N, CA and C atoms as an extended XYZ file, in Angstrom:
354
Properties=species:S:1:pos:R:3:atomname:S:1:resname:S:1:resid:I:1 pbc="F F F"
N       -22.155       25.465      -12.418 N   MET     1
C       -21.426       24.409      -11.733 CA  MET     1
C       -20.213       25.036      -11.045 C   MET     1
N       -20.103       24.795       -9.751 N   ASN     2
C       -18.983       25.343       -8.997 CA  ASN     2
C       -18.132       24.204       -8.455 C   ASN     2
N       -16.883       24.157       -8.853 N   ILE     3
C       -15.931       23.182       -8.341 CA  ILE     3
C       -14.845       23.964       -7.617 C   ILE     3
N       -14.649       23.642       -6.338 N   GLU     4
C       -13.627       24.319       -5.540 CA  GLU     4
C       -12.473       23.350       -5.312 C   GLU     4
N       -11.276       23.798       -5.612 N   ARG     5
C       -10.075       22.980       -5.446 CA  ARG     5
C        -9.174       23.653       -4.411 C   ARG     5
N        -8.742       22.868       -3.414 N   LEU     6
C        -7.896       23.396       -2.353 CA  LEU     6
C        -6.539       22.712       -2.393 C   LEU     6
N        -5.503       23.500       -2.144 N   GLU     7
C        -4.128       22.999       -2.155 CA  GLU     7
C        -3.815       22.294       -3.470 C   GLU     7
N        -4.062       23.009       -4.549 N   THR     8
C        -3.870       22.460       -5.889 CA  THR     8
C        -2.425       22.636       -6.345 C   THR     8
N        -1.885       21.561       -6.877 N   LYS     9
C        -0.550       21.570       -7.483 CA  LYS     9
C        -0.685       21.034       -8.899 C   LYS     9
N         0.428       20.792       -9.562 N   GLN    10
C         0.378       20.355      -10.962 CA  GLN    10
C        -0.372       19.034      -11.130 C   GLN    10
N        -0.127       18.062      -10.249 N   ARG    11
C        -0.698       16.720      -10.427 CA  ARG    11
C        -2.048       16.512       -9.767 C   ARG    11
N        -2.329       17.277       -8.708 N   MET    12
C        -3.567       16.998       -7.974 CA  MET    12
C        -3.909       18.132       -7.028 C   MET    12
N        -5.148       18.080       -6.579 N   SER    13
C        -5.611       18.933       -5.488 CA  SER    13
C        -5.776       18.031       -4.274 C   SER    13
N        -5.434       18.520       -3.096 N   ARG    14
C        -5.609       17.705       -1.883 CA  ARG    14
C        -7.081       17.543       -1.557 C   ARG    14
N        -7.889       18.576       -1.880 N   ILE    15
C        -9.325       18.554       -1.619 CA  ILE    15
C       -10.038       19.129       -2.829 C   ILE    15
N       -11.115       18.445       -3.251 N   VAL    16
C       -11.996       18.990       -4.287 CA  VAL    16
C       -13.414       18.936       -3.732 C   VAL    16
N       -14.148       20.062       -3.859 N   LYS    17
C       -15.521       20.154       -3.379 CA  LYS    17
C       -16.440       20.456       -4.554 C   LYS    17
N       -17.550       19.708       -4.628 N   HIS    18
C       -18.516       19.905       -5.720 CA  HIS    18
C       -19.901       19.461       -5.244 C   HIS    18
N       -20.861       20.356       -5.351 N   ASN    19
C       -22.253       20.036       -4.984 CA  ASN    19
C       -22.380       19.390       -3.608 C   ASN    19
N       -21.645       19.902       -2.624 N   GLY    20
C       -21.747       19.388       -1.265 CA  GLY    20
C       -21.004       18.093       -1.011 C   GLY    20
N       -20.212       17.643       -1.990 N   VAL    21
C       -19.430       16.421       -1.832 CA  VAL    21
C       -17.949       16.800       -1.811 C   VAL    21
N       -17.209       16.189       -0.885 N   ILE    22
C       -15.787       16.457       -0.700 CA  ILE    22
C       -14.994       15.224       -1.105 C   ILE    22
N       -14.014       15.425       -1.948 N   TYR    23
C       -13.134       14.356       -2.406 CA  TYR    23
C       -11.728       14.648       -1.899 C   TYR    23
N       -11.142       13.716       -1.175 N   LEU    24
C        -9.768       13.876       -0.706 CA  LEU    24
C        -8.834       13.059       -1.585 C   LEU    24
N        -7.677       13.618       -1.860 N   CYS    25
C        -6.676       12.837       -2.583 CA  CYS    25
C        -6.164       11.738       -1.649 C   CYS    25
N        -5.447       10.786       -2.192 N   GLY    26
C        -4.913        9.697       -1.385 CA  GLY    26
C        -4.040       10.212       -0.255 C   GLY    26
N        -4.245        9.635        0.928 N   GLN    27
C        -3.472       10.024        2.108 CA  GLN    27
C        -2.637        8.842        2.579 C   GLN    27
N        -1.407        9.152        2.963 N   VAL    28
C        -0.511        8.134        3.506 CA  VAL    28
C        -0.066        8.581        4.900 C   VAL    28
N         0.733        7.773        5.531 N   CYS    29
C         1.175        8.027        6.902 CA  CYS    29
C         2.144        9.199        7.001 C   CYS    29
N         2.412        9.580        8.252 N   ALA    30
C         3.385       10.642        8.519 CA  ALA    30
C         4.813       10.111        8.531 C   ALA    30
N         4.982        8.835        8.882 N   ASP    31
C         6.330        8.247        8.990 CA  ASP    31
C         6.304        6.813        8.478 C   ASP    31
N         6.838        6.621        7.288 N   ALA    32
C         6.792        5.301        6.643 CA  ALA    32
C         7.759        4.290        7.252 C   ALA    32
N         8.553        4.693        8.229 N   THR    33
C         9.459        3.730        8.880 CA  THR    33
C         8.761        2.958        9.989 C   THR    33
N         7.527        3.350       10.311 N   LYS    34
C         6.778        2.725       11.411 CA  LYS    34
C         5.950        1.545       10.914 C   LYS    34
N         5.347        0.817       11.871 N   ASP    35
C         4.542       -0.363       11.545 CA  ASP    35
C         3.148        0.028       11.026 C   ASP    35
N         2.371       -0.974       10.639 N   ILE    36
C         1.061       -0.729       10.033 CA  ILE    36
C         0.121        0.002       10.983 C   ILE    36
N         0.186       -0.281       12.273 N   THR    37
C        -0.692        0.378       13.234 CA  THR    37
C        -0.419        1.883       13.257 C   THR    37
N         0.847        2.245       13.369 N   HIS    38
C         1.211        3.659       13.397 CA  HIS    38
C         0.928        4.329       12.053 C   HIS    38
N         1.254        3.653       10.971 N   GLN    39
C         0.991        4.225        9.648 CA  GLN    39
C        -0.499        4.478        9.455 C   GLN    39
N        -1.327        3.527        9.871 N   THR    40
C        -2.773        3.694        9.716 CA  THR    40
C        -3.272        4.861       10.557 C   THR    40
N        -2.838        4.943       11.816 N   GLN    41
C        -3.313        6.009       12.699 CA  GLN    41
C        -2.915        7.390       12.184 C   GLN    41
N        -1.676        7.554       11.765 N   THR    42
C        -1.253        8.883       11.303 CA  THR    42
C        -1.886        9.235        9.956 C   THR    42
N        -2.163        8.234        9.145 N   MET    43
C        -2.881        8.464        7.892 CA  MET    43
C        -4.296        8.969        8.196 C   MET    43
N        -4.957        8.337        9.155 N   LEU    44
C        -6.315        8.750        9.516 CA  LEU    44
C        -6.325       10.111       10.206 C   LEU    44
N        -5.271       10.438       10.935 N   ASP    45
C        -5.139       11.772       11.524 CA  ASP    45
C        -5.111       12.829       10.417 C   ASP    45
N        -4.425       12.529        9.326 N   LYS    46
C        -4.372       13.455        8.191 CA  LYS    46
C        -5.752       13.594        7.541 C   LYS    46
N        -6.488       12.482        7.452 N   VAL    47
C        -7.850       12.536        6.918 CA  VAL    47
C        -8.703       13.441        7.795 C   VAL    47
N        -8.617       13.281        9.116 N   ASP    48
C        -9.360       14.145       10.038 CA  ASP    48
C        -9.083       15.615        9.756 C   ASP    48
N        -7.820       15.951        9.616 N   SER    49
C        -7.415       17.333        9.390 CA  SER    49
C        -7.977       17.872        8.080 C   SER    49
N        -7.882       17.094        7.017 N   LEU    50
C        -8.394       17.533        5.719 CA  LEU    50
C        -9.911       17.647        5.720 C   LEU    50
N       -10.594       16.702        6.359 N   LEU    51
C       -12.048       16.784        6.428 CA  LEU    51
C       -12.478       18.051        7.161 C   LEU    51
N       -11.817       18.352        8.256 N   MET    52
C       -12.149       19.565        9.005 CA  MET    52
C       -11.898       20.805        8.139 C   MET    52
N       -10.760       20.827        7.449 N   GLN    53
C       -10.438       21.950        6.556 CA  GLN    53
C       -11.503       22.125        5.481 C   GLN    53
N       -12.057       21.013        5.015 N   ALA    54
C       -13.027       21.039        3.922 CA  ALA    54
C       -14.461       21.269        4.395 C   ALA    54
N       -14.686       21.226        5.715 N   GLY    55
C       -16.042       21.437        6.228 CA  GLY    55
C       -16.812       20.150        6.437 C   GLY    55
N       -16.116       19.102        6.878 N   SER    56
C       -16.766       17.812        7.119 CA  SER    56
C       -16.094       17.137        8.305 C   SER    56
N       -16.466       15.885        8.533 N   ASP    57
C       -15.851       15.098        9.602 CA  ASP    57
C       -16.106       13.617        9.343 C   ASP    57
N       -15.619       12.771       10.253 N   ARG    58
C       -15.750       11.312       10.102 CA  ARG    58
C       -17.199       10.858        9.966 C   ARG    58
N       -18.103       11.503       10.652 N   LYS    59
C       -19.508       11.091       10.623 CA  LYS    59
C       -20.161       11.360        9.277 C   LYS    59
N       -19.516       12.124        8.422 N   HIS    60
C       -20.082       12.460        7.125 CA  HIS    60
C       -19.349       11.793        5.961 C   HIS    60
N       -18.489       10.813        6.262 N   MET    61
C       -17.826       10.076        5.179 CA  MET    61
C       -18.856        9.266        4.403 C   MET    61
N       -18.743        9.299        3.099 N   LEU    62
C       -19.610        8.516        2.226 CA  LEU    62
C       -18.946        7.221        1.792 C   LEU    62
N       -17.668        7.322        1.446 N   SER    63
C       -16.938        6.131        1.018 CA  SER    63
C       -15.456        6.275        1.319 C   SER    63
N       -14.815        5.136        1.448 N   ALA    64
C       -13.365        5.086        1.653 CA  ALA    64
C       -12.813        3.909        0.862 C   ALA    64
N       -11.710        4.147        0.180 N   THR    65
C       -10.990        3.069       -0.491 CA  THR    65
C        -9.626        2.988        0.167 C   THR    65
N        -9.326        1.813        0.709 N   ILE    66
C        -8.071        1.595        1.418 CA  ILE    66
C        -7.197        0.679        0.575 C   ILE    66
N        -5.951        1.088        0.421 N   TYR    67
C        -4.970        0.322       -0.337 CA  TYR    67
C        -3.924       -0.204        0.639 C   TYR    67
N        -3.760       -1.502        0.681 N   LEU    68
C        -2.750       -2.132        1.532 CA  LEU    68
C        -1.654       -2.733        0.665 C   LEU    68
N        -0.438       -2.620        1.141 N   LYS    69
C         0.677       -3.247        0.438 CA  LYS    69
C         0.520       -4.765        0.457 C   LYS    69
N         0.043       -5.298        1.602 N   THR    70
C        -0.194       -6.730        1.728 CA  THR    70
C        -1.410       -6.971        2.618 C   THR    70
N        -2.207       -7.951        2.294 N   MET    71
C        -3.366       -8.294        3.116 CA  MET    71
C        -2.950       -8.891        4.458 C   MET    71
N        -1.670       -9.167        4.636 N   ASP    72
C        -1.186       -9.613        5.950 CA  ASP    72
C        -1.445       -8.542        7.011 C   ASP    72
N        -1.578       -7.276        6.591 N   ASP    73
C        -1.814       -6.169        7.519 CA  ASP    73
C        -3.290       -5.828        7.699 C   ASP    73
N        -4.180       -6.592        7.070 N   PHE    74
C        -5.611       -6.289        7.075 CA  PHE    74
C        -6.189       -6.214        8.491 C   PHE    74
N        -5.911       -7.190        9.329 N   ALA    75
C        -6.482       -7.221       10.680 CA  ALA    75
C        -5.978       -6.056       11.531 C   ALA    75
N        -4.698       -5.783       11.483 N   LYS    76
C        -4.139       -4.686       12.294 CA  LYS    76
C        -4.622       -3.327       11.795 C   LYS    76
N        -4.737       -3.168       10.494 N   MET    77
C        -5.280       -1.924        9.951 CA  MET    77
C        -6.723       -1.763       10.414 C   MET    77
N        -7.502       -2.848       10.362 N   ASN    78
C        -8.905       -2.786       10.772 CA  ASN    78
C        -9.074       -2.450       12.252 C   ASN    78
N        -8.154       -2.869       13.103 N   GLU    79
C        -8.231       -2.517       14.527 CA  GLU    79
C        -8.204       -1.002       14.682 C   GLU    79
N        -7.295       -0.349       13.979 N   VAL    80
C        -7.190        1.112       14.055 CA  VAL    80
C        -8.426        1.749       13.423 C   VAL    80
N        -8.806        1.257       12.261 N   TRP    81
C        -9.977        1.781       11.546 CA  TRP    81
C       -11.228        1.680       12.409 C   TRP    81
N       -11.462        0.523       13.001 N   ASP    82
C       -12.675        0.306       13.792 CA  ASP    82
C       -12.749        1.244       14.994 C   ASP    82
N       -11.606        1.573       15.580 N   ASN    83
C       -11.584        2.516       16.699 CA  ASN    83
C       -11.730        3.969       16.240 C   ASN    83
N       -11.425        4.240       14.997 N   TRP    84
C       -11.462        5.601       14.453 CA  TRP    84
C       -12.845        5.981       13.937 C   TRP    84
N       -13.535        5.046       13.285 N   VAL    85
C       -14.845        5.338       12.696 CA  VAL    85
C       -15.892        5.368       13.812 C   VAL    85
N       -16.652        6.472       13.914 N   PRO    86
C       -17.689        6.535       14.936 CA  PRO    86
C       -18.739        5.438       14.724 C   PRO    86
N       -19.151        4.819       15.806 N   GLU    87
C       -20.137        3.735       15.715 CA  GLU    87
C       -21.412        4.235       15.038 C   GLU    87
N       -21.868        3.468       14.066 N   GLY    88
C       -23.076        3.821       13.332 CA  GLY    88
C       -22.840        4.731       12.139 C   GLY    88
N       -21.588        5.114       11.871 N   PHE    89
C       -21.283        6.045       10.791 CA  PHE    89
C       -20.263        5.479        9.798 C   PHE    89
N       -20.170        4.168        9.696 N   ALA    90
C       -19.213        3.563        8.762 CA  ALA    90
C       -19.588        3.910        7.319 C   ALA    90
N       -18.608        4.338        6.527 N   PRO    91
C       -18.889        4.639        5.118 CA  PRO    91
C       -18.905        3.353        4.290 C   PRO    91
N       -19.347        3.472        3.049 N   ALA    92
C       -19.119        2.387        2.101 CA  ALA    92
C       -17.606        2.253        1.995 C   ALA    92
N       -17.094        1.020        1.910 N   ARG    93
C       -15.645        0.863        1.948 CA  ARG    93
C       -15.190       -0.282        1.060 C   ARG    93
N       -14.038       -0.082        0.453 N   ALA    94
C       -13.349       -1.142       -0.279 CA  ALA    94
C       -11.921       -1.186        0.246 C   ALA    94
N       -11.337       -2.368        0.260 N   CYS    95
C        -9.954       -2.518        0.682 CA  CYS    95
C        -9.289       -3.502       -0.273 C   CYS    95
N        -8.211       -3.050       -0.902 N   VAL    96
C        -7.524       -3.861       -1.897 CA  VAL    96
C        -6.018       -3.795       -1.674 C   VAL    96
N        -5.307       -4.735       -2.245 N   THR    97
C        -3.847       -4.640       -2.234 CA  THR    97
C        -3.413       -3.837       -3.455 C   THR    97
N        -2.292       -3.134       -3.290 N   ALA    98
C        -1.794       -2.297       -4.380 CA  ALA    98
C        -0.299       -2.074       -4.213 C   ALA    98
N         0.374       -1.855       -5.333 N   ASP    99
C         1.755       -1.395       -5.280 CA  ASP    99
C         1.728        0.036       -4.757 C   ASP    99
N         2.638        0.351       -3.870 N   MET   100
C         2.688        1.679       -3.274 CA  MET   100
C         3.702        2.562       -4.001 C   MET   100
N         3.532        3.869       -3.869 N   ALA   101
C         4.423        4.820       -4.531 CA  ALA   101
C         5.845        4.730       -3.981 C   ALA   101
N         5.949        4.406       -2.690 N   ARG   102
C         7.258        4.188       -2.056 CA  ARG   102
C         7.216        2.837       -1.369 C   ARG   102
N         8.305        2.119       -1.388 N   ASP   103
C         8.351        0.763       -0.857 CA  ASP   103
C         7.996        0.671        0.626 C   ASP   103
N         8.333        1.687        1.413 N   ALA   104
C         8.099        1.643        2.857 CA  ALA   104
C         6.637        1.886        3.234 C   ALA   104
N         5.843        2.422        2.313 N   LEU   105
C         4.432        2.680        2.609 CA  LEU   105
C         3.661        1.363        2.685 C   LEU   105
N         2.841        1.233        3.716 N   LEU   106
C         2.056        0.019        3.922 CA  LEU   106
C         0.573        0.221        3.654 C   LEU   106
N         0.101        1.489        3.695 N   VAL   107
C        -1.333        1.755        3.575 CA  VAL   107
C        -1.566        3.157        3.009 C   VAL   107
N        -2.643        3.288        2.249 N   GLU   108
C        -3.073        4.574        1.709 CA  GLU   108
C        -4.595        4.560        1.685 C   GLU   108
N        -5.199        5.743        1.784 N   ILE   109
C        -6.657        5.832        1.773 CA  ILE   109
C        -7.112        6.990        0.903 C   ILE   109
N        -8.239        6.810        0.247 N   SER   110
C        -8.916        7.862       -0.485 CA  SER   110
C       -10.334        7.951        0.080 C   SER   110
N       -10.784        9.173        0.390 N   VAL   111
C       -12.057        9.368        1.089 CA  VAL   111
C       -12.946       10.332        0.308 C   VAL   111
N       -14.244       10.034        0.313 N   VAL   112
C       -15.269       10.919       -0.192 CA  VAL   112
C       -16.221       11.171        0.982 C   VAL   112
N       -16.572       12.454        1.193 N   ALA   113
C       -17.434       12.804        2.325 CA  ALA   113
C       -18.449       13.860        1.908 C   ALA   113
N       -19.511       13.954        2.692 N   ALA   114
C       -20.506       15.015        2.480 CA  ALA   114
C       -20.065       16.245        3.277 C   ALA   114
N       -20.309       17.399        2.691 N   GLU   115
C       -20.023       18.650        3.389 CA  GLU   115
C       -21.102       18.852        4.449 C   GLU   115
N       -20.713       19.335        5.618 N   ILE   116
C       -21.678       19.616        6.681 CA  ILE   116
C       -22.398       20.905        6.328 C   ILE   116
N       -23.718       20.845        6.334 N   ALA   117
C       -24.514       22.031        6.012 CA  ALA   117
C       -24.257       23.118        7.048 C   ALA   117
N       -24.117       24.344        6.566 N   GLN   118
C       -23.830       25.453        7.482 CA  GLN   118
C       -25.031       26.322        7.698 C   GLN   118
């Protein structure tokens, strides 16, 4: 059994790879002072970067769990999400409300993806 951990610190690894499956730790926005649209877009930009680093991309996402501070932001978050996910490649997805680690954070995502065969 081979488990590869990337960018590992005491509490977590940013990426874990096992048997062709990639697990990303929770991702948040680049600037928590911005609105839900900006927070969602920059959060997804970080997902793109990590997926590429891990050997995957949006078309190979298996599942996504999205955490919103309030469901009042559900529609605006979905506008960004719908434009980001390639048509025909939507992963299994859950979206729930949750307390955030910092009060200014409005959204967080956790992604599981398949590794692209080389």
